ZAMIBA-622188 format. One record per residue (C-alpha): x, y, z; residue number from 1. Coordinates in steps of 0.1 Angstrom, whole numbers, plus 5000, padded with zeros to 4 digits. Example, Ala and Ser with C-alpha at 12.3 -4.5 7.8 and 13.67 -1.06 7.14 Angstrom:
<guvexs>
px | py | pz | seq
5123 | 4955 | 5078 | 1;
5137 | 4989 | 5071 | 2;
</guvexs>
This chain:
<guvexs>
px | py | pz | seq
3415 | 0585 | 1901 | 1;
3391 | 0569 | 1876 | 2;
3361 | 0592 | 1874 | 3;
3329 | 0581 | 1855 | 4;
3324 | 0601 | 1824 | 5;
3293 | 0623 | 1822 | 6;
3273 | 0605 | 1797 | 7;
3254 | 0636 | 1786 | 8;
3281 | 0662 | 1790 | 9;
3268 | 0676 | 1822 | 10;
3268 | 0712 | 1811 | 11;
3242 | 0731 | 1792 | 12;
3249 | 0735 | 1755 | 13;
3234 | 0764 | 1736 | 14;
3226 | 0764 | 1699 | 15;
3210 | 0786 | 1673 | 16;
3209 | 0816 | 1696 | 17;
3205 | 0841 | 1668 | 18;
3175 | 0824 | 1654 | 19;
3159 | 0821 | 1688 | 20;
3164 | 0858 | 1695 | 21;
3148 | 0866 | 1662 | 22;
3119 | 0843 | 1670 | 23;
3115 | 0861 | 1703 | 24;
3115 | 0895 | 1688 | 25;
3091 | 0886 | 1661 | 26;
3066 | 0869 | 1684 | 27;
3069 | 0898 | 1708 | 28;
3058 | 0922 | 1680 | 29;
3029 | 0899 | 1671 | 30;
3019 | 0898 | 1708 | 31;
3019 | 0935 | 1711 | 32;
2998 | 0938 | 1680 | 33;
2973 | 0913 | 1695 | 34;
2973 | 0932 | 1728 | 35;
2952 | 0960 | 1714 | 36;
2978 | 0984 | 1702 | 37;
2963 | 1009 | 1678 | 38;
2980 | 1011 | 1644 | 39;
2972 | 1024 | 1609 | 40;
2958 | 0998 | 1586 | 41;
2988 | 0995 | 1564 | 42;
3012 | 0991 | 1594 | 43;
2989 | 0966 | 1610 | 44;
2989 | 0944 | 1578 | 45;
3027 | 0945 | 1578 | 46;
3029 | 0936 | 1615 | 47;
3005 | 0907 | 1610 | 48;
3026 | 0894 | 1581 | 49;
3059 | 0897 | 1601 | 50;
3042 | 0879 | 1630 | 51;
3031 | 0850 | 1606 | 52;
3066 | 0848 | 1591 | 53;
3083 | 0845 | 1625 | 54;
3057 | 0819 | 1636 | 55;
3066 | 0797 | 1606 | 56;
3104 | 0803 | 1612 | 57;
3103 | 0795 | 1648 | 58;
3082 | 0764 | 1643 | 59;
3106 | 0751 | 1617 | 60;
3136 | 0759 | 1637 | 61;
3123 | 0744 | 1669 | 62;
3138 | 0773 | 1689 | 63;
3105 | 0789 | 1698 | 64;
3075 | 0768 | 1687 | 65;
3042 | 0785 | 1685 | 66;
3021 | 0755 | 1695 | 67;
3025 | 0721 | 1709 | 68;
3055 | 0731 | 1729 | 69;
3066 | 0695 | 1728 | 70;
3102 | 0703 | 1735 | 71;
3096 | 0721 | 1768 | 72;
3111 | 0708 | 1800 | 73;
3124 | 0675 | 1785 | 74;
3146 | 0674 | 1817 | 75;
3137 | 0689 | 1851 | 76;
3140 | 0727 | 1848 | 77;
3168 | 0745 | 1868 | 78;
3172 | 0780 | 1879 | 79;
3169 | 0806 | 1906 | 80;
3138 | 0819 | 1924 | 81;
3136 | 0851 | 1945 | 82;
3112 | 0839 | 1972 | 83;
3136 | 0821 | 1997 | 84;
3160 | 0851 | 1997 | 85;
3137 | 0881 | 1994 | 86;
3101 | 0871 | 2001 | 87;
3080 | 0895 | 1981 | 88;
3101 | 0926 | 1984 | 89;
3128 | 0919 | 1958 | 90;
3139 | 0949 | 1937 | 91;
3149 | 0951 | 1901 | 92;
3186 | 0956 | 1910 | 93;
3186 | 0927 | 1934 | 94;
3170 | 0905 | 1909 | 95;
3193 | 0914 | 1881 | 96;
3224 | 0910 | 1903 | 97;
3213 | 0874 | 1910 | 98;
3206 | 0868 | 1874 | 99;
3241 | 0880 | 1865 | 100;
3255 | 0854 | 1889 | 101;
3234 | 0827 | 1873 | 102;
3246 | 0837 | 1839 | 103;
3283 | 0838 | 1849 | 104;
3285 | 0808 | 1872 | 105;
3254 | 0785 | 1869 | 106;
3242 | 0787 | 1833 | 107;
3269 | 0762 | 1822 | 108;
3255 | 0737 | 1847 | 109;
3220 | 0740 | 1832 | 110;
3205 | 0767 | 1855 | 111;
3188 | 0788 | 1830 | 112;
3156 | 0803 | 1846 | 113;
3155 | 0833 | 1868 | 114;
3121 | 0838 | 1884 | 115;
3105 | 0868 | 1902 | 116;
3083 | 0853 | 1929 | 117;
3051 | 0867 | 1942 | 118;
3036 | 0902 | 1946 | 119;
3059 | 0920 | 1921 | 120;
3029 | 0943 | 1915 | 121;
3025 | 0953 | 1952 | 122;
3039 | 0987 | 1963 | 123;
3065 | 0985 | 1990 | 124;
3048 | 1009 | 2015 | 125;
3048 | 1011 | 2053 | 126;
3015 | 0992 | 2057 | 127;
3019 | 0968 | 2029 | 128;
3024 | 0931 | 2036 | 129;
3016 | 0897 | 2021 | 130;
2981 | 0898 | 2035 | 131;
2972 | 0935 | 2030 | 132;
2950 | 0948 | 2002 | 133;
2950 | 0982 | 1986 | 134;
2986 | 0982 | 1974 | 135;
2985 | 0964 | 1941 | 136;
2992 | 0981 | 1908 | 137;
2970 | 0972 | 1879 | 138;
2965 | 0986 | 1844 | 139;
2932 | 0998 | 1828 | 140;
2922 | 0962 | 1820 | 141;
2926 | 0950 | 1856 | 142;
2959 | 0932 | 1849 | 143;
2988 | 0933 | 1873 | 144;
3019 | 0954 | 1863 | 145;
3052 | 0957 | 1882 | 146;
3055 | 0982 | 1911 | 147;
3074 | 1011 | 1895 | 148;
3091 | 1018 | 1929 | 149;
3109 | 0985 | 1929 | 150;
3110 | 0980 | 1891 | 151;
3118 | 1014 | 1877 | 152;
3123 | 1001 | 1841 | 153;
3085 | 0994 | 1841 | 154;
3077 | 1031 | 1843 | 155;
3075 | 1034 | 1805 | 156;
3044 | 1012 | 1805 | 157;
3062 | 0981 | 1791 | 158;
3059 | 0960 | 1822 | 159;
3087 | 0936 | 1826 | 160;
3098 | 0938 | 1790 | 161;
3131 | 0957 | 1797 | 162;
3140 | 0933 | 1826 | 163;
3133 | 0903 | 1803 | 164;
3155 | 0918 | 1776 | 165;
3184 | 0921 | 1800 | 166;
3179 | 0885 | 1812 | 167;
3178 | 0873 | 1777 | 168;
3209 | 0892 | 1769 | 169;
3226 | 0872 | 1797 | 170;
3216 | 0839 | 1779 | 171;
3189 | 0832 | 1805 | 172;
3152 | 0828 | 1805 | 173;
3128 | 0850 | 1825 | 174;
3100 | 0838 | 1848 | 175;
3073 | 0854 | 1870 | 176;
3050 | 0842 | 1897 | 177;
3013 | 0848 | 1892 | 178;
2983 | 0842 | 1914 | 179;
2951 | 0824 | 1902 | 180;
2920 | 0842 | 1892 | 181;
2916 | 0880 | 1894 | 182;
2928 | 0905 | 1920 | 183;
2903 | 0921 | 1943 | 184;
2918 | 0954 | 1932 | 185;
2905 | 0948 | 1897 | 186;
2871 | 0936 | 1910 | 187;
2867 | 0967 | 1933 | 188;
2876 | 0990 | 1904 | 189;
2854 | 0969 | 1881 | 190;
2877 | 0973 | 1852 | 191;
2867 | 0963 | 1817 | 192;
2879 | 0930 | 1801 | 193;
2902 | 0934 | 1771 | 194;
2890 | 0915 | 1741 | 195;
2858 | 0901 | 1756 | 196;
2831 | 0897 | 1730 | 197;
2794 | 0902 | 1735 | 198;
2779 | 0912 | 1768 | 199;
2770 | 0895 | 1801 | 200;
2737 | 0914 | 1800 | 201;
2718 | 0909 | 1767 | 202;
2693 | 0936 | 1776 | 203;
2717 | 0965 | 1782 | 204;
2745 | 0952 | 1759 | 205;
2771 | 0966 | 1783 | 206;
2807 | 0953 | 1780 | 207;
2822 | 0926 | 1803 | 208;
2836 | 0939 | 1836 | 209;
2858 | 0924 | 1863 | 210;
2828 | 0918 | 1886 | 211;
2811 | 0897 | 1859 | 212;
2839 | 0871 | 1859 | 213;
2849 | 0870 | 1896 | 214;
2833 | 0841 | 1916 | 215;
2825 | 0851 | 1952 | 216;
2835 | 0825 | 1978 | 217;
2865 | 0813 | 1958 | 218;
2891 | 0836 | 1975 | 219;
2926 | 0821 | 1977 | 220;
2927 | 0803 | 2010 | 221;
2961 | 0818 | 2020 | 222;
2955 | 0853 | 2006 | 223;
2918 | 0859 | 2010 | 224;
2923 | 0896 | 2009 | 225;
2936 | 0899 | 1974 | 226;
2926 | 0872 | 1948 | 227;
2896 | 0851 | 1939 | 228;
2887 | 0826 | 1912 | 229;
2871 | 0834 | 1879 | 230;
2844 | 0818 | 1858 | 231;
2866 | 0801 | 1833 | 232;
2836 | 0790 | 1813 | 233;
2824 | 0825 | 1806 | 234;
2834 | 0847 | 1776 | 235;
2847 | 0874 | 1799 | 236;
2867 | 0849 | 1820 | 237;
2884 | 0834 | 1789 | 238;
2891 | 0868 | 1775 | 239;
2906 | 0880 | 1807 | 240;
2930 | 0851 | 1810 | 241;
2939 | 0854 | 1773 | 242;
2948 | 0891 | 1778 | 243;
2970 | 0882 | 1808 | 244;
2991 | 0857 | 1789 | 245;
2992 | 0877 | 1757 | 246;
3007 | 0905 | 1779 | 247;
3032 | 0881 | 1796 | 248;
3043 | 0869 | 1761 | 249;
3047 | 0905 | 1749 | 250;
3070 | 0911 | 1780 | 251;
3092 | 0881 | 1770 | 252;
3082 | 0858 | 1798 | 253;
3095 | 0822 | 1795 | 254;
3083 | 0807 | 1828 | 255;
3050 | 0809 | 1847 | 256;
3047 | 0799 | 1883 | 257;
3009 | 0797 | 1889 | 258;
3000 | 0798 | 1926 | 259;
2969 | 0790 | 1947 | 260;
2956 | 0767 | 1919 | 261;
2969 | 0732 | 1927 | 262;
2966 | 0710 | 1957 | 263;
2939 | 0708 | 1983 | 264;
2917 | 0728 | 1988 | 265;
2925 | 0753 | 1961 | 266;
2924 | 0729 | 1931 | 267;
2911 | 0748 | 1901 | 268;
2913 | 0723 | 1872 | 269;
2892 | 0746 | 1849 | 270;
2915 | 0775 | 1854 | 271;
2946 | 0753 | 1848 | 272;
2931 | 0741 | 1815 | 273;
2923 | 0776 | 1805 | 274;
2958 | 0790 | 1814 | 275;
2975 | 0761 | 1796 | 276;
2955 | 0768 | 1765 | 277;
2961 | 0806 | 1767 | 278;
2998 | 0801 | 1770 | 279;
2998 | 0780 | 1738 | 280;
2977 | 0806 | 1720 | 281;
3000 | 0834 | 1731 | 282;
3026 | 0820 | 1708 | 283;
3056 | 0820 | 1732 | 284;
3069 | 0789 | 1748 | 285;
3065 | 0792 | 1786 | 286;
3073 | 0765 | 1811 | 287;
3041 | 0762 | 1831 | 288;
3045 | 0755 | 1869 | 289;
3017 | 0749 | 1894 | 290;
3017 | 0756 | 1932 | 291;
3014 | 0752 | 1961 | 292;
3008 | 0714 | 1961 | 293;
2995 | 0711 | 1997 | 294;
2981 | 0676 | 2002 | 295;
2989 | 0667 | 1965 | 296;
2986 | 0630 | 1956 | 297;
2996 | 0611 | 1924 | 298;
2959 | 0609 | 1916 | 299;
2956 | 0647 | 1917 | 300;
2989 | 0650 | 1898 | 301;
2976 | 0628 | 1870 | 302;
2948 | 0654 | 1864 | 303;
2973 | 0681 | 1856 | 304;
3005 | 0665 | 1843 | 305;
2993 | 0667 | 1807 | 306;
2988 | 0705 | 1810 | 307;
3018 | 0716 | 1831 | 308;
3055 | 0711 | 1831 | 309;
3060 | 0712 | 1868 | 310;
3036 | 0709 | 1898 | 311;
3044 | 0712 | 1934 | 312;
3037 | 0681 | 1955 | 313;
3045 | 0695 | 1990 | 314;
3038 | 0725 | 2011 | 315;
3065 | 0752 | 2013 | 316;
3098 | 0736 | 2021 | 317;
3121 | 0755 | 2045 | 318;
3155 | 0747 | 2060 | 319;
3144 | 0723 | 2088 | 320;
3149 | 0686 | 2090 | 321;
3112 | 0681 | 2098 | 322;
3103 | 0698 | 2065 | 323;
3129 | 0678 | 2045 | 324;
3120 | 0645 | 2060 | 325;
3084 | 0648 | 2048 | 326;
3095 | 0648 | 2012 | 327;
3107 | 0612 | 2013 | 328;
3072 | 0596 | 2013 | 329;
3059 | 0621 | 1988 | 330;
3088 | 0615 | 1964 | 331;
3084 | 0577 | 1968 | 332;
3047 | 0578 | 1960 | 333;
3050 | 0599 | 1928 | 334;
3079 | 0578 | 1916 | 335;
3060 | 0546 | 1922 | 336;
3030 | 0560 | 1903 | 337;
3052 | 0567 | 1872 | 338;
3047 | 0604 | 1874 | 339;
3084 | 0615 | 1870 | 340;
3089 | 0630 | 1836 | 341;
3055 | 0619 | 1823 | 342;
3049 | 0629 | 1787 | 343;
3025 | 0658 | 1782 | 344;
3012 | 0681 | 1755 | 345;
3038 | 0706 | 1767 | 346;
3069 | 0683 | 1766 | 347;
3073 | 0666 | 1799 | 348;
3060 | 0671 | 1834 | 349;
3078 | 0668 | 1868 | 350;
3066 | 0665 | 1904 | 351;
3082 | 0695 | 1921 | 352;
3096 | 0690 | 1956 | 353;
3099 | 0729 | 1960 | 354;
3129 | 0752 | 1959 | 355;
3162 | 0745 | 1976 | 356;
3163 | 0766 | 2007 | 357;
3201 | 0768 | 2008 | 358;
3226 | 0796 | 2014 | 359;
3216 | 0831 | 2025 | 360;
3178 | 0831 | 2033 | 361;
3151 | 0855 | 2042 | 362;
3122 | 0862 | 2066 | 363;
3114 | 0887 | 2050 | 364;
3148 | 0902 | 2042 | 365;
3181 | 0884 | 2038 | 366;
3195 | 0878 | 2072 | 367;
3205 | 0842 | 2080 | 368;
3223 | 0812 | 2067 | 369;
3205 | 0779 | 2060 | 370;
3198 | 0760 | 2092 | 371;
3203 | 0726 | 2077 | 372;
3236 | 0708 | 2086 | 373;
3260 | 0700 | 2057 | 374;
3249 | 0664 | 2059 | 375;
3212 | 0674 | 2056 | 376;
3220 | 0698 | 2027 | 377;
3237 | 0669 | 2008 | 378;
3206 | 0647 | 2016 | 379;
3182 | 0673 | 2002 | 380;
3201 | 0678 | 1969 | 381;
3206 | 0640 | 1965 | 382;
3168 | 0633 | 1970 | 383;
3159 | 0661 | 1946 | 384;
3183 | 0645 | 1921 | 385;
3172 | 0609 | 1925 | 386;
3135 | 0620 | 1924 | 387;
3142 | 0642 | 1894 | 388;
3127 | 0673 | 1909 | 389;
3132 | 0706 | 1893 | 390;
3162 | 0724 | 1909 | 391;
3153 | 0760 | 1918 | 392;
3179 | 0775 | 1941 | 393;
3164 | 0799 | 1966 | 394;
3193 | 0816 | 1984 | 395;
3207 | 0850 | 1976 | 396;
3234 | 0842 | 1951 | 397;
3253 | 0874 | 1960 | 398;
3263 | 0858 | 1993 | 399;
3268 | 0822 | 1981 | 400;
3297 | 0804 | 1996 | 401;
3320 | 0779 | 1979 | 402;
3306 | 0749 | 1997 | 403;
3270 | 0756 | 1987 | 404;
3281 | 0764 | 1951 | 405;
3299 | 0731 | 1949 | 406;
3269 | 0714 | 1963 | 407;
3245 | 0726 | 1936 | 408;
3269 | 0722 | 1908 | 409;
3282 | 0686 | 1914 | 410;
3282 | 0674 | 1878 | 411;
3273 | 0637 | 1886 | 412;
3244 | 0648 | 1908 | 413;
3231 | 0670 | 1880 | 414;
3236 | 0642 | 1855 | 415;
3214 | 0619 | 1877 | 416;
3188 | 0647 | 1880 | 417;
3186 | 0652 | 1842 | 418;
3193 | 0618 | 1826 | 419;
3185 | 0590 | 1849 | 420;
3155 | 0568 | 1843 | 421;
3133 | 0543 | 1862 | 422;
3139 | 0562 | 1895 | 423;
3123 | 0547 | 1926 | 424;
3127 | 0539 | 1962 | 425;
3141 | 0504 | 1963 | 426;
3141 | 0497 | 2001 | 427;
3128 | 0513 | 2033 | 428;
3138 | 0499 | 2066 | 429;
3134 | 0512 | 2102 | 430;
3163 | 0527 | 2121 | 431;
3185 | 0503 | 2141 | 432;
3183 | 0528 | 2170 | 433;
3148 | 0519 | 2180 | 434;
3146 | 0544 | 2209 | 435;
3152 | 0573 | 2185 | 436;
3137 | 0558 | 2153 | 437;
3103 | 0576 | 2155 | 438;
3087 | 0608 | 2165 | 439;
3051 | 0621 | 2168 | 440;
3036 | 0641 | 2140 | 441;
3004 | 0651 | 2123 | 442;
2985 | 0641 | 2091 | 443;
2955 | 0654 | 2073 | 444;
2935 | 0622 | 2080 | 445;
2929 | 0616 | 2043 | 446;
2952 | 0587 | 2037 | 447;
2958 | 0552 | 2050 | 448;
2987 | 0560 | 2073 | 449;
2968 | 0573 | 2104 | 450;
2948 | 0541 | 2107 | 451;
2971 | 0524 | 2131 | 452;
2959 | 0534 | 2166 | 453;
2941 | 0512 | 2191 | 454;
2932 | 0512 | 2228 | 455;
2950 | 0487 | 2251 | 456;
2944 | 0478 | 2288 | 457;
2976 | 0471 | 2307 | 458;
2975 | 0451 | 2339 | 459;
2998 | 0458 | 2368 | 460;
3009 | 0490 | 2351 | 461;
3007 | 0527 | 2362 | 462;
2994 | 0533 | 2327 | 463;
2962 | 0513 | 2330 | 464;
2950 | 0526 | 2296 | 465;
2971 | 0532 | 2266 | 466;
2966 | 0543 | 2231 | 467;
2991 | 0525 | 2208 | 468;
3005 | 0529 | 2173 | 469;
3014 | 0499 | 2153 | 470;
3041 | 0503 | 2127 | 471;
3032 | 0507 | 2090 | 472;
3065 | 0490 | 2080 | 473;
3062 | 0452 | 2079 | 474;
3099 | 0449 | 2087 | 475;
3093 | 0466 | 2120 | 476;
3062 | 0448 | 2132 | 477;
3068 | 0427 | 2162 | 478;
3047 | 0396 | 2174 | 479;
3042 | 0377 | 2206 | 480;
3019 | 0347 | 2209 | 481;
3001 | 0357 | 2178 | 482;
2995 | 0393 | 2188 | 483;
3011 | 0422 | 2169 | 484;
3030 | 0444 | 2194 | 485;
3028 | 0481 | 2191 | 486;
3057 | 0504 | 2182 | 487;
3046 | 0533 | 2205 | 488;
3022 | 0535 | 2234 | 489;
3011 | 0565 | 2254 | 490;
2990 | 0569 | 2285 | 491;
2953 | 0575 | 2276 | 492;
2930 | 0595 | 2300 | 493;
2893 | 0590 | 2290 | 494;
2872 | 0621 | 2287 | 495;
2843 | 0628 | 2311 | 496;
2818 | 0656 | 2304 | 497;
2801 | 0673 | 2333 | 498;
2788 | 0648 | 2358 | 499;
2795 | 0619 | 2334 | 500;
2818 | 0593 | 2348 | 501;
2847 | 0586 | 2325 | 502;
2845 | 0552 | 2308 | 503;
2878 | 0534 | 2305 | 504;
2869 | 0523 | 2270 | 505;
2858 | 0558 | 2260 | 506;
2870 | 0567 | 2225 | 507;
2874 | 0604 | 2235 | 508;
2904 | 0612 | 2257 | 509;
2937 | 0630 | 2264 | 510;
2972 | 0617 | 2254 | 511;
3001 | 0620 | 2278 | 512;
3034 | 0629 | 2263 | 513;
3063 | 0604 | 2265 | 514;
3075 | 0600 | 2301 | 515;
3106 | 0621 | 2296 | 516;
3085 | 0652 | 2287 | 517;
3059 | 0653 | 2315 | 518;
3029 | 0668 | 2297 | 519;
3002 | 0662 | 2271 | 520;
3004 | 0660 | 2233 | 521;
2984 | 0686 | 2214 | 522;
2985 | 0700 | 2178 | 523;
2997 | 0736 | 2176 | 524;
2991 | 0754 | 2143 | 525;
3014 | 0783 | 2136 | 526;
3006 | 0809 | 2110 | 527;
2973 | 0824 | 2099 | 528;
2942 | 0804 | 2110 | 529;
2921 | 0787 | 2083 | 530;
2947 | 0793 | 2056 | 531;
2974 | 0774 | 2039 | 532;
3000 | 0796 | 2055 | 533;
3003 | 0772 | 2085 | 534;
3029 | 0750 | 2100 | 535;
3010 | 0724 | 2122 | 536;
3032 | 0705 | 2146 | 537;
3027 | 0681 | 2175 | 538;
3040 | 0698 | 2207 | 539;
3043 | 0690 | 2244 | 540;
3020 | 0712 | 2265 | 541;
3009 | 0715 | 2300 | 542;
2979 | 0692 | 2305 | 543;
2945 | 0708 | 2308 | 544;
2910 | 0693 | 2302 | 545;
2898 | 0728 | 2294 | 546;
2919 | 0731 | 2263 | 547;
2900 | 0719 | 2232 | 548;
2931 | 0711 | 2212 | 549;
2941 | 0685 | 2237 | 550;
2910 | 0663 | 2232 | 551;
2914 | 0634 | 2209 | 552;
2889 | 0610 | 2192 | 553;
2899 | 0574 | 2185 | 554;
2878 | 0565 | 2155 | 555;
2866 | 0530 | 2147 | 556;
2889 | 0530 | 2117 | 557;
2919 | 0535 | 2139 | 558;
2925 | 0571 | 2134 | 559;
2935 | 0594 | 2163 | 560;
2917 | 0626 | 2153 | 561;
2920 | 0660 | 2170 | 562;
2885 | 0674 | 2165 | 563;
2896 | 0710 | 2172 | 564;
2921 | 0711 | 2143 | 565;
2908 | 0682 | 2121 | 566;
2943 | 0667 | 2121 | 567;
2953 | 0631 | 2130 | 568;
2982 | 0620 | 2151 | 569;
3008 | 0597 | 2135 | 570;
3042 | 0583 | 2144 | 571;
3068 | 0592 | 2118 | 572;
3090 | 0562 | 2115 | 573;
3126 | 0573 | 2108 | 574;
3149 | 0549 | 2092 | 575;
3168 | 0541 | 2061 | 576;
3158 | 0547 | 2024 | 577;
3176 | 0534 | 1994 | 578;
3169 | 0549 | 1960 | 579;
3180 | 0535 | 1927 | 580;
3179 | 0545 | 1890 | 581;
3198 | 0537 | 1858 | 582;
3211 | 0556 | 1829 | 583;
3189 | 0554 | 1798 | 584;
3218 | 0546 | 1773 | 585;
3244 | 0526 | 1791 | 586;
3250 | 0499 | 1818 | 587;
3253 | 0526 | 1845 | 588;
3233 | 0524 | 1877 | 589;
3228 | 0550 | 1905 | 590;
3223 | 0543 | 1942 | 591;
3215 | 0567 | 1970 | 592;
3216 | 0556 | 2007 | 593;
3196 | 0580 | 2029 | 594;
3199 | 0577 | 2067 | 595;
3168 | 0594 | 2082 | 596;
3179 | 0585 | 2117 | 597;
3200 | 0609 | 2139 | 598;
3229 | 0585 | 2145 | 599;
3254 | 0570 | 2120 | 600;
3245 | 0536 | 2105 | 601;
3260 | 0512 | 2080 | 602;
3239 | 0508 | 2049 | 603;
3244 | 0485 | 2020 | 604;
3226 | 0468 | 1991 | 605;
3235 | 0438 | 1970 | 606;
3247 | 0445 | 1934 | 607;
3224 | 0417 | 1922 | 608;
3195 | 0434 | 1939 | 609;
3201 | 0466 | 1921 | 610;
3207 | 0452 | 1886 | 611;
3179 | 0427 | 1888 | 612;
3156 | 0457 | 1894 | 613;
3163 | 0468 | 1858 | 614;
3173 | 0435 | 1842 | 615;
3151 | 0408 | 1858 | 616;
3169 | 0379 | 1842 | 617;
3203 | 0388 | 1857 | 618;
3223 | 0360 | 1873 | 619;
3252 | 0364 | 1897 | 620;
3281 | 0341 | 1898 | 621;
3313 | 0341 | 1919 | 622;
3346 | 0342 | 1901 | 623;
3382 | 0349 | 1912 | 624;
3409 | 0369 | 1895 | 625;
3442 | 0361 | 1912 | 626;
3442 | 0372 | 1948 | 627;
3413 | 0397 | 1941 | 628;
3380 | 0378 | 1943 | 629;
3350 | 0396 | 1931 | 630;
3315 | 0389 | 1917 | 631;
3306 | 0388 | 1881 | 632;
3271 | 0397 | 1869 | 633;
3257 | 0374 | 1842 | 634;
3229 | 0386 | 1819 | 635;
3204 | 0363 | 1801 | 636;
3225 | 0363 | 1769 | 637;
3255 | 0350 | 1789 | 638;
3273 | 0383 | 1787 | 639;
3291 | 0387 | 1820 | 640;
3296 | 0421 | 1836 | 641;
3321 | 0434 | 1861 | 642;
3310 | 0464 | 1881 | 643;
3330 | 0493 | 1895 | 644;
3317 | 0519 | 1920 | 645;
3323 | 0557 | 1923 | 646;
3314 | 0577 | 1954 | 647;
3298 | 0608 | 1940 | 648;
3300 | 0632 | 1969 | 649;
3336 | 0623 | 1979 | 650;
3346 | 0619 | 1943 | 651;
3364 | 0586 | 1952 | 652;
3368 | 0556 | 1929 | 653;
3361 | 0524 | 1948 | 654;
3372 | 0501 | 1919 | 655;
3357 | 0467 | 1913 | 656;
3331 | 0459 | 1940 | 657;
3322 | 0426 | 1954 | 658;
3288 | 0413 | 1966 | 659;
3274 | 0447 | 1977 | 660;
3280 | 0484 | 1978 | 661;
3276 | 0502 | 2012 | 662;
3289 | 0529 | 2035 | 663;
3287 | 0542 | 2070 | 664;
3262 | 0571 | 2066 | 665;
3261 | 0598 | 2092 | 666;
3228 | 0608 | 2108 | 667;
3205 | 0627 | 2084 | 668;
3231 | 0621 | 2058 | 669;
3235 | 0604 | 2024 | 670;
3259 | 0584 | 2003 | 671;
3255 | 0584 | 1965 | 672;
3272 | 0559 | 1942 | 673;
3275 | 0553 | 1904 | 674;
3278 | 0517 | 1895 | 675;
3294 | 0512 | 1861 | 676;
3293 | 0477 | 1847 | 677;
3314 | 0465 | 1817 | 678;
3323 | 0433 | 1800 | 679;
3359 | 0434 | 1810 | 680;
3382 | 0448 | 1837 | 681;
</guvexs>
């Protein structure tokens, strides 16, 4: 079997480990000195000199640069995160057990980061939860420190330093999740601010305190009990953030996941700028990741891509097809905007489609296998690869099965994720099974997509009034006598208030469910009201004019808005997506066929269509070689190419291909091919 070579080796190579470790130790010593540790004058001078020496050494070596960080995240970061498998209750032993698996089985595939997700500072007590206050551990400066009950190695006052040392000894890099701003625990205790100069009160001259930098009304929308924003322009606010990241550097942290700071409505550009600067000044390279990314757009992403290495562009992704399906449009938009791997002051930045919720998962303790079908799991990993999203595995690795391990270590998929360029969605077409090619969903009403609804009167029909959705895809629009026909229509009951007689043209009304469901459509929001911890969905409910969430407003712009929730109804058009990319250093092309429909369908794309995307002057001519006719690709310089295809997931060599490459793709499934073109057979 002829298998394409891995053009970049596929596996992680490690170099100059001894110098890197020396850099880490020297910079840690310097960070501890900067953190306010009291020393005799002579010793402090020696420590300062040693810190300067290691700064110069590390900068020259390139292993641990002290500023610029221009070599960070040159490819999408890979690793493991504790959230999907442990929620917030992960312990030191559970974390290190997973880290050991990464070191022994995944490091050679480029998975190098192990990240403790949120609330590592919260005590695991009977009444403690994600949304409860009064359980967080802080130091005398108001900074979070690990819960000693779950993280016993932190009891010596060194925080995560001992855990980081063990992680580094495994050849891995250590990461933590942090919330934005300052904790309410620190504000309530009104702790002093380490390193803050001057005073917030010129009359009294008192030192800066936590309450001076906290900004009321800026509580994190999905954790209002426990965190709020800070005044990033104040001396106290800047000093507090600096003290945080100096401490993280002294612990040996290599990766920061900064939450409740990016996306709508919790977009805090000023704090992102301050944190990015503070990380650089701390002297230790840290990959900087932003979250949660709810309602993120390329425009918002462009505001942070120069300051962060990763930024979430979706809400939390869990193991459901509906969650996975929403990523296609988002990935398409960020790719089209040229945001994938954009250069930044910190190396490169990557739109993050969220962790991979595969394997053994949690809610809130490990108890179930991933609900995605095998086909859907292949689809998820393939989209993450083609969109060059960071790959952060979320399942408990202690229970990983061979199929899942094979899925996340496919060397060709990883090569695409790391080394492909010019990635984009080439084609999008509706499903051939029109009766099952769409479903009802919800939008935030902020984009162009919801503007497709209109009222229609239907003569000689039981549904005298209908509200109809017209497809956004030009390939699916249908016409009759000059009129655009709708994709979906539902019965519309005009709203009448009190003694008011309902007007058939009223733009307020109720929507009947599709006939097979016998009810009304209404948005139902699961989770905590008025927070980002929500999962809104369109559901079929028993019709009632008394229920406010069943009343819809058809706006003049063509939006169908639910005034109770502020969400808009849409029709999610399932279908087929084809992504393409190429390798940066060879005549190698990548193709992924995604079937978003629920039934198998044949998908194909012409070879000339793919290559012309990257080489516009390409010409295609027909030639024959004995009894085996095939097509030859001719470039502008008259160099002719012959192309062979390789099926990535089935690891099957298809040999020389003709006019097109295609496959029968199962419902919710994917087929990925590598097209290798050469000047001879």
